[in-house]
C-alpha positions in Angstrom: -128.0 8.8 53.8 -129.4 9.6 50.4 -127.2 12.7 50.2 -124.0 10.7 51.1 -124.9 8.1 48.5 -125.4 10.8 45.9 -122.0 12.3 46.7 -120.3 8.9 46.4 -121.9 8.4 43.0 -120.8 11.8 41.8 -117.2 10.9 43.0 -117.3 7.6 41.2 -118.4 9.2 38.0 -115.6 11.8 38.2 -113.0 9.1 38.7 -114.4 7.1 35.8 -114.4 10.2 33.6 -110.8 11.0 34.6 -109.8 7.4 34.0 -111.3 7.4 30.5 -109.6 10.7 29.8 -106.3 9.4 30.9 -106.8 6.2 28.8 -107.7 8.3 25.8 -104.7 10.5 26.3 -102.4 7.5 26.6 -103.8 6.0 23.5 -103.4 9.3 21.7 -99.8 9.7 22.9 -99.1 6.1 21.9 -100.5 6.8 18.5 -98.4 9.9 18.1 -95.3 7.9 19.1 -96.2 5.1 16.7 -96.7 7.6 13.9 -93.3 9.1 14.7 -91.7 5.7 14.8 -93.4 4.7 11.5 -92.3 8.0 10.0 -88.7 7.4 11.1 -88.8 3.8 9.8 -90.2 5.0 6.5 -87.5 7.7 6.3 -84.7 5.2 7.2 -86.0 2.8 4.6 -86.1 5.5 2.0 -82.6 6.7 2.9 -81.4 3.1 2.7 -82.8 2.8 -0.8 -81.3 6.1 -1.8 -77.9 5.1 -0.4 -78.0 1.8 -2.2 -78.8 3.5 -5.5 -76.0 6.0 -4.9 -73.5 3.2 -4.4 -74.7 1.5 -7.5 -74.4 4.8 -9.4 -70.8 5.1 -8.3 -70.0 1.7 -9.8 -71.9 2.6 -13.0 -69.8 5.8 -13.2 -66.6 3.8 -12.7 -67.4 1.2 -15.3 -68.3 3.9 -17.9 -65.2 5.9 -17.1 -62.9 2.8 -17.6 -64.7 1.9 -20.8 -64.4 5.4 -22.3 -60.8 6.2 -21.0 -58.0 4.2 -22.6 -55.4 5.6 -20.2 -57.4 5.2 -17.0 -54.7 3.2 -15.3 -52.2 6.0 -15.7 -54.7 8.8 -15.3 -55.9 7.6 -11.9 -54.2 6.4 -8.8 -54.8 3.4 -6.6 -57.5 4.2 -4.0 -60.3 6.9 -4.0 -61.2 8.2 -7.4 -64.1 10.5 -6.4 -65.6 11.4 -3.0 -68.9 12.9 -1.8 -70.5 13.3 -5.2 -74.1 14.5 -5.0 -77.0 12.4 -6.3 -80.2 14.1 -5.4 -80.1 14.3 -1.6 -77.6 11.4 -1.4 -73.9 11.3 -2.0 -71.5 8.7 -3.4 -67.8 7.9 -3.4 -65.8 5.5 -5.6 -62.7 3.5 -4.7 -60.7 1.5 -7.2 -57.8 -0.7 -6.0 -55.3 -3.1 -7.6 -55.0 -5.9 -5.0 -52.1 -7.5 -6.8 -49.6 -4.9 -5.9 -51.5 -1.6 -5.2 -50.2 -0.2 -8.5 -52.8 0.4 -11.2 -50.3 1.5 -13.9 -47.8 -1.3 -14.0 -49.9 -4.0 -15.7 -53.0 -3.8 -18.0 -53.9 -7.3 -17.0 -54.2 -7.0 -13.2 -57.7 -7.3 -11.8 -59.1 -4.3 -9.9 -61.6 -4.1 -7.0 -64.2 -1.4 -7.4 -66.2 -0.2 -4.3 -69.1 2.2 -4.5 -70.1 3.9 -1.3 -73.5 5.6 -1.0 -74.8 7.8 1.9 -78.2 9.4 2.8 -79.0 10.6 6.3 -78.1 7.8 8.7 -78.0 5.1 5.9 -74.8 3.9 4.3 -74.4 1.3 1.6 -71.3 -0.3 0.0 -71.5 -2.2 -3.2 -68.4 -4.0 -4.6 -67.3 -5.8 -7.8 -64.1 -7.1 -9.4 -63.0 -6.2 -12.9 -60.8 -8.7 -14.8 -59.0 -8.3 -18.1 -61.0 -9.5 -21.1 -58.4 -11.2 -23.2 -57.8 -13.4 -26.2 -54.6 -14.9 -27.6 -52.1 -12.5 -29.0 -52.6 -12.7 -32.8 -48.8 -12.8 -33.3 -48.9 -16.3 -31.7 -50.7 -17.5 -34.8 -47.5 -17.1 -36.9 -44.1 -18.9 -37.0 -42.4 -15.6 -36.9 -43.7 -12.1 -36.4 -41.5 -9.0 -36.7 -42.5 -5.7 -35.3 -40.1 -4.1 -37.7 -38.9 -5.2 -41.2 -38.4 -8.8 -42.3 -35.3 -9.2 -44.5 -34.1 -12.3 -46.3 -30.5 -11.7 -47.3 -29.3 -12.7 -50.8 -28.4 -16.3 -51.1 -30.4 -17.5 -48.1 -33.8 -18.9 -47.4 -36.5 -19.0 -44.7 -38.8 -22.0 -44.4 -41.9 -21.6 -42.4 -44.0 -24.7 -41.6 -47.6 -24.7 -40.2 -48.2 -21.0 -40.2 -47.0 -17.9 -42.1 -44.2 -15.4 -41.3 -45.5 -11.9 -40.6 -44.1 -8.4 -40.4 -45.5 -5.0 -39.3 -43.0 -3.3 -41.5 -41.5 -4.0 -45.0 -40.8 -7.4 -46.5 -37.4 -7.3 -48.2 -37.0 -10.8 -49.7 -33.6 -10.9 -51.4 -33.8 -14.7 -52.1 -36.6 -17.1 -51.1 -39.3 -17.9 -48.6 -40.7 -21.4 -48.5 -44.2 -20.8 -47.1 -46.8 -18.0 -46.7 -46.0 -14.4 -45.7 -48.1 -11.5 -44.4 -46.6 -8.0 -44.7 -47.9 -4.5 -44.2 -45.7 -3.3 -47.1 -43.5 -5.1 -49.6 -40.2 -3.7 -50.9 -39.0 -6.9 -52.6 -41.1 -10.0 -52.9 -38.3 -12.3 -54.2 -39.3 -16.0 -54.5 -42.2 -17.1 -52.3 -43.6 -20.7 -52.7 -46.8 -19.9 -50.8 -49.1 -16.9 -50.6 -48.0 -13.3 -50.1 -50.6 -11.1 -48.4 -49.6 -7.5 -48.4 -51.4 -4.4 -47.0 -52.4 -6.4 -43.9 -53.0 -4.7 -40.5 -50.2 -4.5 -38.0 -50.3 -7.0 -35.2 -50.0 -6.1 -31.5 -46.8 -6.9 -29.7 -46.7 -8.2 -26.2 -47.3 -5.8 -23.3 -44.1 -4.2 -22.3 -44.8 -4.8 -18.6 -45.2 -8.5 -18.8 -41.4 -9.1 -18.8 -41.2 -7.5 -15.3 -43.8 -10.0 -14.2 -41.6 -12.9 -15.3 -38.5 -11.3 -13.7 -40.3 -11.3 -10.4 -40.7 -15.0 -10.7 -37.1 -15.6 -11.6 -34.0 -16.6 -9.7 -31.1 -14.2 -10.8 -27.9 -15.6 -12.1 -25.0 -13.2 -11.5 -21.4 -12.7 -12.6 -21.9 -14.8 -15.8 -21.2 -13.7 -19.4 -21.0 -17.1 -21.1 -22.9 -20.3 -20.8 -20.6 -22.9 -22.3 -21.2 -26.6 -22.0 -23.6 -26.0 -19.1 -26.9 -27.4 -17.9 -29.7 -25.2 -16.5 -33.0 -26.8 -15.4 -35.6 -26.4 -12.6 -33.6 -28.7 -10.4 -30.1 -27.7 -11.4 -28.4 -24.3 -11.4 -24.6 -24.4 -11.5 -24.4 -20.8 -10.4 -26.6 -20.9 -7.3 -30.1 -21.8 -6.1 -32.3 -23.7 -8.4 -35.7 -22.3 -9.3 -38.5 -24.9 -9.1 -40.4 -23.4 -12.0 -37.2 -23.1 -14.1 -37.3 -19.3 -14.4 -33.9 -17.6 -14.4 -32.8 -14.0 -15.0 -29.4 -12.7 -16.2 -28.6 -9.0 -16.3 -25.8 -8.7 -18.9 -26.2 -5.0 -19.7 -22.5 -4.5 -19.1 -21.4 -6.9 -21.8 -22.5 -9.3 -24.5 -23.7 -12.7 -23.5 -23.1 -16.0 -25.3 -24.8 -19.4 -25.1 -22.9 -22.3 -26.7 -23.0 -26.1 -26.5 -25.5 -26.0 -23.6 -28.8 -27.6 -22.5 -31.5 -25.4 -21.1 -34.9 -26.5 -19.8 -36.9 -23.6 -18.4 -37.5 -19.9 -19.0 -34.4 -17.8 -19.4 -34.7 -14.0 -19.3 -31.6 -12.2 -20.5 -31.2 -8.4 -20.4 -28.3 -7.4 -22.6 -29.3 -3.7 -22.9 -27.5 -2.1 -25.8 -25.3 -5.3 -26.2 -26.2 -8.6 -27.8 -27.0 -12.2 -27.1 -25.4 -14.8 -29.2 -26.6 -18.4 -29.3 -24.3 -20.6 -31.4 -23.0 -24.1 -32.3 -25.2 -26.9 -30.8 -27.8 -26.1 -28.1 -30.8 -27.9 -26.8 -33.2 -25.2 -25.5 -36.7 -26.0 -24.4 -39.3 -24.8 -21.9 -40.1 -26.5 -18.6 -43.6 -25.1 -18.4 -45.8 -25.0 -21.5 -47.5 -21.8 -20.2 -44.3 -19.9 -20.0 -42.0 -18.7 -22.8 -38.6 -20.4 -23.3 -36.5 -17.3 -24.0 -37.1 -13.6 -23.3 -34.3 -11.2 -24.5 -34.3 -7.6 -23.6 -32.0 -6.4 -26.5 -30.6 -7.7 -29.7 -30.2 -11.4 -30.5 -28.2 -13.5 -33.0 -28.9 -17.2 -33.4 -26.2 -19.2 -35.2 -27.0 -22.8 -34.2 -26.2 -25.5 -36.8 -29.3 -27.6 -36.6 -28.9 -29.1 -40.0 -25.4 -30.6 -39.4 -24.8 -31.0 -35.7 -26.4 -32.4 -32.5 -25.6 -31.5 -28.9 -23.1 -34.3 -28.3 -21.9 -35.4 -24.8 -18.9 -37.1 -26.4 -17.7 -34.0 -28.4 -18.2 -31.7 -25.4 -17.0 -34.0 -22.7 -20.2 -33.2 -20.7 -23.0 -35.3 -19.3 -26.1 -33.3 -20.1 -28.5 -35.6 -18.3 -27.2 -36.1 -14.8 -29.2 -37.3 -11.8 -29.9 -33.6 -10.9 -30.9 -32.7 -14.4 -32.6 -35.6 -16.2 -33.6 -35.3 -19.8 -37.2 -36.4 -20.4 -37.1 -38.2 -17.1 -34.0 -40.1 -18.0 -30.5 -39.8 -16.5 -27.2 -41.6 -16.5 -23.6 -41.2 -15.7 -22.0 -41.6 -19.1 -21.0 -39.0 -21.7 -22.3 -40.8 -24.8 -25.7 -39.3 -25.4 -26.9 -36.9 -28.1 -29.6 -34.2 -28.0 -31.5 -32.3 -30.7 -29.8 -29.1 -31.7 -32.8 -26.7 -31.8 -34.8 -24.2 -29.8 -38.4 -25.2 -28.8 -41.1 -22.9 -27.4 -41.9 -19.2 -27.5 -39.0 -16.7 -28.1 -39.7 -13.1 -27.3 -37.1 -10.6 -28.3 -37.5 -6.8 -27.7 -34.6 -5.8 -30.0 -33.5 -7.1 -33.4 -33.0 -10.7 -34.4 -30.5 -12.2 -36.9 -31.0 -15.8 -37.9 -27.8 -17.4 -39.3 -26.4 -20.8 -40.1 -29.2 -23.5 -40.1 -31.1 -22.7 -37.0 -34.3 -24.7 -36.4 -36.9 -23.3 -34.1 -40.1 -25.1 -33.2 -42.8 -22.9 -31.6 -43.3 -19.1 -32.1 -40.8 -16.3 -32.5 -42.0 -12.7 -31.7 -39.4 -10.0 -32.3 -40.3 -6.3 -31.6 -37.6 -5.0 -34.0 -36.2 -6.0 -37.4 -35.6 -9.6 -38.3 -32.8 -10.5 -40.7 -32.4 -14.0 -42.2 -28.8 -14.7 -43.2 -28.8 -18.4 -43.2 -31.0 -21.3 -44.3 -33.4 -21.4 -41.3 -36.5 -23.5 -40.6 -39.3 -22.3 -38.3 -42.0 -24.8 -37.4 -45.2 -23.4 -35.8 -46.8 -24.9 -32.7 -50.4 -23.8 -32.4 -50.5 -24.7 -28.7 -49.2 -21.2 -28.0 -52.2 -19.6 -29.8 -54.8 -22.0 -28.4 -53.4 -21.8 -24.8 -51.3 -18.5 -24.7 -48.5 -18.3 -22.1 -49.0 -16.0 -19.2 -49.3 -12.4 -20.3 -49.2 -13.1 -24.1 -52.8 -12.1 -24.7 -54.6 -9.3 -26.5 -56.5 -7.0 -24.1 -60.0 -6.1 -25.3 -61.0 -4.2 -22.1 -62.1 -5.0 -18.6 -65.2 -7.0 -17.7 -67.0 -7.7 -14.4 -65.9 -11.0 -12.9 -68.9 -13.3 -12.7 -70.3 -13.6 -9.2 -68.1 -10.8 -7.8 -70.9 -8.2 -7.2 -71.8 -8.0 -3.5 -72.7 -5.8 -0.6 -69.8 -5.0 1.8 -70.5 -4.4 5.5 -68.1 -2.2 7.5 
């Protein structure tokens, strides 16, 4: 009996020892697994940090490149700029995209979306921000008249500027008189100036060449027309086709000259005369519909011969009702032909070619002409500082690109 009890005790001890050993082994294996899991977690965490830093480095590289490369829009294409660039054991890629039209080069003012992609091991991080144009009003808007070329006052004629100076990036050739102030890069002939002449000034920037295309895309095209005589054109009325609710119209007259006479226009009119000319003569009432759009954009040369000092736009003289139900004037319409309208041009005029001012034209707003301006009449230009304080779309100076506030974010695939 004692011997059997002794054997049972030895067996129990063996089982106990084996159980303890198994438990210790399990604990040991669990600890090893836990260590491995912890190690993988630590590694993934570290990889995630490295991937995030790599993505941010991609954005930093892109911002620096744009700041230091004036022609970045034409030097780079829309999409991936760099891929799989090394940063320690991580890599980064950079994508820059123009969401407006997928074309970086056609406008300096379009915002761009920049995405930095960082990778390390199994970790991937995408950081994104939006860059917008840092702009201010085009300085030329602070003048009654700005000529990108020379400003010439022909003998026997005068230019009167009210509320702001006239300005030229070229020579001032004053063969008679200017009533007001003038800024000029150089002076060939000062003539008589009642105000202050500032010479040796810096040239002013002209509007971005691409902005005209932006306005053309907003416009309704008027075709098969070479003369606008005794006509009305407004956001609600287009005698040649569909009306444009914003009053933006485009005429391609590169095959011939174009003439506007005895007409009333309320809107934004873009005329492309190519190597030909636009003539605006007699009595015309031309004004903008939207204050944040220009009144007239001319691609080519322009001659303005309206007789503001002696004539008005007369319904009686022209046998035309200029304020019909479909085209009211200042919210007023009627059915008679006895009304009169001011003979002047109001708003922003943007001319890419040359400009000749004749007769007694009166323009209230701002005139920007990329070419030479010749005054061969007694003309009056009255400045409207609204255009400088609230520049029309696209008529800004570009100082660079800045990060749009609140645009930085992480992007998840």
